[in-house]
Biotite code that builds the C-alpha atoms (Angstrom):
import biotite.structure as struc

atoms = struc.array([
    struc.Atom([-15.405, -9.872, -2.534], chain_id="A", res_id=1, res_name="GLN", atom_name="CA", element="C"),
    struc.Atom([-12.834, -8.278, -0.021], chain_id="A", res_id=2, res_name="VAL", atom_name="CA", element="C"),
    struc.Atom([-14.052, -5.314, 2.015], chain_id="A", res_id=3, res_name="GLN", atom_name="CA", element="C"),
    struc.Atom([-11.486, -3.243, 3.726], chain_id="A", res_id=4, res_name="PRO", atom_name="CA", element="C"),
    struc.Atom([-13.052, -1.791, 7.081], chain_id="A", res_id=5, res_name="ALA", atom_name="CA", element="C"),
    struc.Atom([-11.067, 1.412, 8.672], chain_id="A", res_id=6, res_name="GLU", atom_name="CA", element="C"),
    struc.Atom([-11.495, 2.600, 11.857], chain_id="A", res_id=7, res_name="SER", atom_name="CA", element="C"),
    struc.Atom([-10.078, 4.940, 14.230], chain_id="A", res_id=8, res_name="GLY", atom_name="CA", element="C"),
    struc.Atom([-10.302, 8.262, 12.909], chain_id="A", res_id=9, res_name="GLY", atom_name="CA", element="C"),
    struc.Atom([-11.186, 11.478, 14.643], chain_id="A", res_id=10, res_name="GLY", atom_name="CA", element="C"),
    struc.Atom([-10.274, 14.950, 15.814], chain_id="A", res_id=11, res_name="VAL", atom_name="CA", element="C"),
    struc.Atom([-7.092, 15.273, 17.482], chain_id="A", res_id=12, res_name="VAL", atom_name="CA", element="C"),
    struc.Atom([-4.534, 18.269, 18.108], chain_id="A", res_id=13, res_name="GLN", atom_name="CA", element="C"),
    struc.Atom([-1.750, 18.932, 16.457], chain_id="A", res_id=14, res_name="ALA", atom_name="CA", element="C"),
    struc.Atom([1.236, 17.171, 17.919], chain_id="A", res_id=15, res_name="GLY", atom_name="CA", element="C"),
    struc.Atom([-0.995, 14.407, 18.801], chain_id="A", res_id=16, res_name="ASP", atom_name="CA", element="C"),
    struc.Atom([-0.477, 10.588, 17.851], chain_id="A", res_id=17, res_name="SER", atom_name="CA", element="C"),
    struc.Atom([-3.341, 8.633, 16.326], chain_id="A", res_id=18, res_name="LEU", atom_name="CA", element="C"),
    struc.Atom([-3.623, 4.883, 15.061], chain_id="A", res_id=19, res_name="THR", atom_name="CA", element="C"),
    struc.Atom([-5.911, 3.761, 12.247], chain_id="A", res_id=20, res_name="LEU", atom_name="CA", element="C"),
    struc.Atom([-7.131, 0.051, 11.923], chain_id="A", res_id=21, res_name="SER", atom_name="CA", element="C"),
    struc.Atom([-8.112, -1.931, 8.700], chain_id="A", res_id=22, res_name="CYS", atom_name="CA", element="C"),
    struc.Atom([-9.894, -5.116, 8.943], chain_id="A", res_id=23, res_name="SER", atom_name="CA", element="C"),
    struc.Atom([-11.465, -7.363, 6.317], chain_id="A", res_id=24, res_name="VAL", atom_name="CA", element="C"),
    struc.Atom([-15.360, -6.994, 6.896], chain_id="A", res_id=25, res_name="SER", atom_name="CA", element="C"),
    struc.Atom([-16.616, -10.518, 7.101], chain_id="A", res_id=26, res_name="GLY", atom_name="CA", element="C"),
    struc.Atom([-13.309, -12.051, 6.337], chain_id="A", res_id=27, res_name="GLY", atom_name="CA", element="C"),
    struc.Atom([-9.977, -12.407, 7.268], chain_id="A", res_id=28, res_name="THR", atom_name="CA", element="C"),
    struc.Atom([-6.479, -11.236, 5.587], chain_id="A", res_id=29, res_name="PHE", atom_name="CA", element="C"),
    struc.Atom([-4.610, -14.230, 3.678], chain_id="A", res_id=30, res_name="VAL", atom_name="CA", element="C"),
    struc.Atom([-0.840, -14.641, 3.163], chain_id="A", res_id=31, res_name="GLY", atom_name="CA", element="C"),
    struc.Atom([-0.604, -12.960, -0.433], chain_id="A", res_id=32, res_name="ASP", atom_name="CA", element="C"),
    struc.Atom([-2.515, -9.914, 0.588], chain_id="A", res_id=33, res_name="ASP", atom_name="CA", element="C"),
    struc.Atom([-1.070, -6.371, 0.098], chain_id="A", res_id=34, res_name="MET", atom_name="CA", element="C"),
    struc.Atom([-2.139, -3.679, 2.470], chain_id="A", res_id=35, res_name="VAL", atom_name="CA", element="C"),
    struc.Atom([-1.904, -0.211, 1.322], chain_id="A", res_id=36, res_name="ALA", atom_name="CA", element="C"),
    struc.Atom([-2.840, 3.364, 3.239], chain_id="A", res_id=37, res_name="TRP", atom_name="CA", element="C"),
    struc.Atom([-3.689, 6.201, 1.174], chain_id="A", res_id=38, res_name="TYR", atom_name="CA", element="C"),
    struc.Atom([-5.049, 9.531, 2.097], chain_id="A", res_id=39, res_name="ARG", atom_name="CA", element="C"),
    struc.Atom([-7.009, 12.317, 0.491], chain_id="A", res_id=40, res_name="GLN", atom_name="CA", element="C"),
    struc.Atom([-7.297, 15.762, 1.826], chain_id="A", res_id=41, res_name="ALA", atom_name="CA", element="C"),
    struc.Atom([-9.837, 18.216, 0.269], chain_id="A", res_id=42, res_name="PRO", atom_name="CA", element="C"),
    struc.Atom([-9.159, 19.756, -3.144], chain_id="A", res_id=43, res_name="GLY", atom_name="CA", element="C"),
    struc.Atom([-6.113, 17.308, -3.391], chain_id="A", res_id=44, res_name="LYS", atom_name="CA", element="C"),
    struc.Atom([-5.049, 14.437, -5.122], chain_id="A", res_id=45, res_name="GLU", atom_name="CA", element="C"),
    struc.Atom([-5.116, 11.032, -3.498], chain_id="A", res_id=46, res_name="ARG", atom_name="CA", element="C"),
    struc.Atom([-1.658, 10.191, -2.091], chain_id="A", res_id=47, res_name="GLU", atom_name="CA", element="C"),
    struc.Atom([-0.006, 6.921, -1.132], chain_id="A", res_id=48, res_name="VAL", atom_name="CA", element="C"),
    struc.Atom([1.299, 6.507, 2.476], chain_id="A", res_id=49, res_name="ILE", atom_name="CA", element="C"),
    struc.Atom([2.728, 3.171, 2.386], chain_id="A", res_id=50, res_name="GLY", atom_name="CA", element="C"),
    struc.Atom([2.331, -0.583, 1.936], chain_id="A", res_id=51, res_name="THR", atom_name="CA", element="C"),
    struc.Atom([2.845, -3.801, 3.777], chain_id="A", res_id=52, res_name="SER", atom_name="CA", element="C"),
    struc.Atom([2.719, -7.474, 2.645], chain_id="A", res_id=53, res_name="THR", atom_name="CA", element="C"),
    struc.Atom([0.492, -9.410, 5.084], chain_id="A", res_id=54, res_name="TRP", atom_name="CA", element="C"),
    struc.Atom([2.649, -12.530, 5.435], chain_id="A", res_id=55, res_name="ASP", atom_name="CA", element="C"),
    struc.Atom([6.317, -11.224, 5.460], chain_id="A", res_id=56, res_name="ALA", atom_name="CA", element="C"),
    struc.Atom([5.361, -7.888, 6.778], chain_id="A", res_id=57, res_name="GLY", atom_name="CA", element="C"),
    struc.Atom([7.759, -6.218, 4.192], chain_id="A", res_id=58, res_name="SER", atom_name="CA", element="C"),
    struc.Atom([6.800, -2.476, 4.145], chain_id="A", res_id=59, res_name="ARG", atom_name="CA", element="C"),
    struc.Atom([7.461, 0.417, 1.960], chain_id="A", res_id=60, res_name="HIS", atom_name="CA", element="C"),
    struc.Atom([6.782, 3.878, 2.564], chain_id="A", res_id=61, res_name="TYR", atom_name="CA", element="C"),
    struc.Atom([6.359, 7.168, 0.172], chain_id="A", res_id=62, res_name="ALA", atom_name="CA", element="C"),
    struc.Atom([9.396, 9.133, 0.803], chain_id="A", res_id=63, res_name="ASP", atom_name="CA", element="C"),
    struc.Atom([7.465, 12.105, 2.120], chain_id="A", res_id=64, res_name="SER", atom_name="CA", element="C"),
    struc.Atom([5.709, 9.789, 4.652], chain_id="A", res_id=65, res_name="LYS", atom_name="CA", element="C"),
    struc.Atom([8.875, 8.124, 6.247], chain_id="A", res_id=66, res_name="ARG", atom_name="CA", element="C"),
    struc.Atom([9.422, 8.760, 9.696], chain_id="A", res_id=67, res_name="GLY", atom_name="CA", element="C"),
    struc.Atom([6.038, 10.086, 10.944], chain_id="A", res_id=68, res_name="ARG", atom_name="CA", element="C"),
    struc.Atom([4.200, 7.141, 9.800], chain_id="A", res_id=69, res_name="PHE", atom_name="CA", element="C"),
    struc.Atom([4.235, 3.287, 10.435], chain_id="A", res_id=70, res_name="THR", atom_name="CA", element="C"),
    struc.Atom([2.354, 0.396, 8.874], chain_id="A", res_id=71, res_name="ILE", atom_name="CA", element="C"),
    struc.Atom([2.114, -2.859, 10.849], chain_id="A", res_id=72, res_name="TYR", atom_name="CA", element="C"),
    struc.Atom([0.092, -5.743, 11.078], chain_id="A", res_id=73, res_name="ARG", atom_name="CA", element="C"),
    struc.Atom([-1.267, -8.185, 13.725], chain_id="A", res_id=74, res_name="ASN", atom_name="CA", element="C"),
    struc.Atom([-2.071, -11.734, 13.019], chain_id="A", res_id=75, res_name="TYR", atom_name="CA", element="C"),
    struc.Atom([-3.856, -12.445, 16.337], chain_id="A", res_id=76, res_name="HIS", atom_name="CA", element="C"),
    struc.Atom([-6.163, -9.510, 15.850], chain_id="A", res_id=77, res_name="GLU", atom_name="CA", element="C"),
    struc.Atom([-6.347, -9.988, 11.899], chain_id="A", res_id=78, res_name="ASN", atom_name="CA", element="C"),
    struc.Atom([-5.563, -6.330, 11.582], chain_id="A", res_id=79, res_name="ARG", atom_name="CA", element="C"),
    struc.Atom([-3.232, -3.962, 9.852], chain_id="A", res_id=80, res_name="ALA", atom_name="CA", element="C"),
    struc.Atom([-2.602, -0.546, 11.580], chain_id="A", res_id=81, res_name="TRP", atom_name="CA", element="C"),
    struc.Atom([-1.496, 3.008, 10.390], chain_id="A", res_id=82, res_name="LEU", atom_name="CA", element="C"),
    struc.Atom([0.279, 4.518, 13.407], chain_id="A", res_id=83, res_name="HIS", atom_name="CA", element="C"),
    struc.Atom([0.812, 8.371, 12.789], chain_id="A", res_id=84, res_name="MET", atom_name="CA", element="C"),
    struc.Atom([2.970, 10.757, 15.016], chain_id="A", res_id=85, res_name="ASN", atom_name="CA", element="C"),
    struc.Atom([3.237, 14.292, 15.152], chain_id="A", res_id=86, res_name="GLY", atom_name="CA", element="C"),
    struc.Atom([0.222, 15.125, 13.428], chain_id="A", res_id=87, res_name="LEU", atom_name="CA", element="C"),
    struc.Atom([-0.029, 18.472, 11.612], chain_id="A", res_id=88, res_name="LYS", atom_name="CA", element="C"),
    struc.Atom([-3.205, 20.363, 10.320], chain_id="A", res_id=89, res_name="PRO", atom_name="CA", element="C"),
    struc.Atom([-2.150, 19.438, 6.724], chain_id="A", res_id=90, res_name="ASN", atom_name="CA", element="C"),
    struc.Atom([-2.305, 15.843, 7.720], chain_id="A", res_id=91, res_name="ASP", atom_name="CA", element="C"),
    struc.Atom([-6.139, 16.309, 7.813], chain_id="A", res_id=92, res_name="ALA", atom_name="CA", element="C"),
    struc.Atom([-7.729, 13.895, 5.161], chain_id="A", res_id=93, res_name="ALA", atom_name="CA", element="C"),
    struc.Atom([-9.941, 10.795, 4.556], chain_id="A", res_id=94, res_name="VAL", atom_name="CA", element="C"),
    struc.Atom([-7.595, 7.676, 5.226], chain_id="A", res_id=95, res_name="TYR", atom_name="CA", element="C"),
    struc.Atom([-8.280, 4.582, 3.333], chain_id="A", res_id=96, res_name="TYR", atom_name="CA", element="C"),
    struc.Atom([-7.062, 1.244, 3.567], chain_id="A", res_id=97, res_name="CYS", atom_name="CA", element="C"),
    struc.Atom([-6.684, -1.059, 0.602], chain_id="A", res_id=98, res_name="THR", atom_name="CA", element="C"),
    struc.Atom([-6.206, -4.777, 0.123], chain_id="A", res_id=99, res_name="ILE", atom_name="CA", element="C"),
    struc.Atom([-4.829, -6.258, -2.975], chain_id="A", res_id=100, res_name="GLN", atom_name="CA", element="C"),
    struc.Atom([-5.439, -9.944, -3.603], chain_id="A", res_id=101, res_name="ARG", atom_name="CA", element="C"),
    struc.Atom([-5.072, -11.629, -6.482], chain_id="A", res_id=102, res_name="ALA", atom_name="CA", element="C"),
    struc.Atom([-4.288, -8.743, -8.503], chain_id="A", res_id=103, res_name="SER", atom_name="CA", element="C"),
    struc.Atom([-7.555, -6.810, -7.460], chain_id="A", res_id=104, res_name="VAL", atom_name="CA", element="C"),
    struc.Atom([-7.347, -3.916, -5.264], chain_id="A", res_id=105, res_name="VAL", atom_name="CA", element="C"),
    struc.Atom([-10.219, -3.457, -2.992], chain_id="A", res_id=106, res_name="TYR", atom_name="CA", element="C"),
    struc.Atom([-10.791, -0.053, -1.190], chain_id="A", res_id=107, res_name="TRP", atom_name="CA", element="C"),
    struc.Atom([-12.464, 0.818, 2.074], chain_id="A", res_id=108, res_name="GLY", atom_name="CA", element="C"),
    struc.Atom([-14.845, 3.427, 2.690], chain_id="A", res_id=109, res_name="GLN", atom_name="CA", element="C"),
    struc.Atom([-12.317, 5.706, 4.517], chain_id="A", res_id=110, res_name="GLY", atom_name="CA", element="C"),
    struc.Atom([-11.998, 7.137, 8.044], chain_id="A", res_id=111, res_name="THR", atom_name="CA", element="C"),
    struc.Atom([-11.709, 10.932, 8.544], chain_id="A", res_id=112, res_name="GLN", atom_name="CA", element="C"),
    struc.Atom([-8.916, 12.483, 10.483], chain_id="A", res_id=113, res_name="VAL", atom_name="CA", element="C"),
    struc.Atom([-9.253, 15.952, 11.479], chain_id="A", res_id=114, res_name="THR", atom_name="CA", element="C"),
    struc.Atom([-6.119, 17.894, 13.176], chain_id="A", res_id=115, res_name="VAL", atom_name="CA", element="C"),
    struc.Atom([-6.685, 21.140, 14.929], chain_id="A", res_id=116, res_name="SER", atom_name="CA", element="C"),
    struc.Atom([-4.198, 23.515, 15.537], chain_id="A", res_id=117, res_name="SER", atom_name="CA", element="C"),
])
C-alpha cells in the first residue's frame, strides 16, 4: 500500500506564493512512480494541475495551470512539491497528491488552501 501524504496548506493572501509537499507515508518514492497534483474546490469538479515522473522528472501541466504552478521533486528529501505563484481567491481548494505505481493510483487525504482577498 502506498499512502501519499500532503502538507503545506493554509491560509494565504491573494498574490502570495505557497508550496505544498507530498511524501510517501512510511515509505519512499520509487523510480517508476508518477506523481500528480489535483485540486477540488467546493461545488466544483476535481481538476488536474500536472504530473511528474519521479525518476526522470518529466513534467506536464494542464493548459490552464501552466505558468503559475510548478511541480518538482527532490531525491534527497524524498518529496515532491507543488509551488504556486500569484494565488487568487479562486485557487482556494483542497489539493491532492496522487502516486501512480504499477498501474494503481493512490490518493492522499488532501491539504486545504484558502486564499483571502
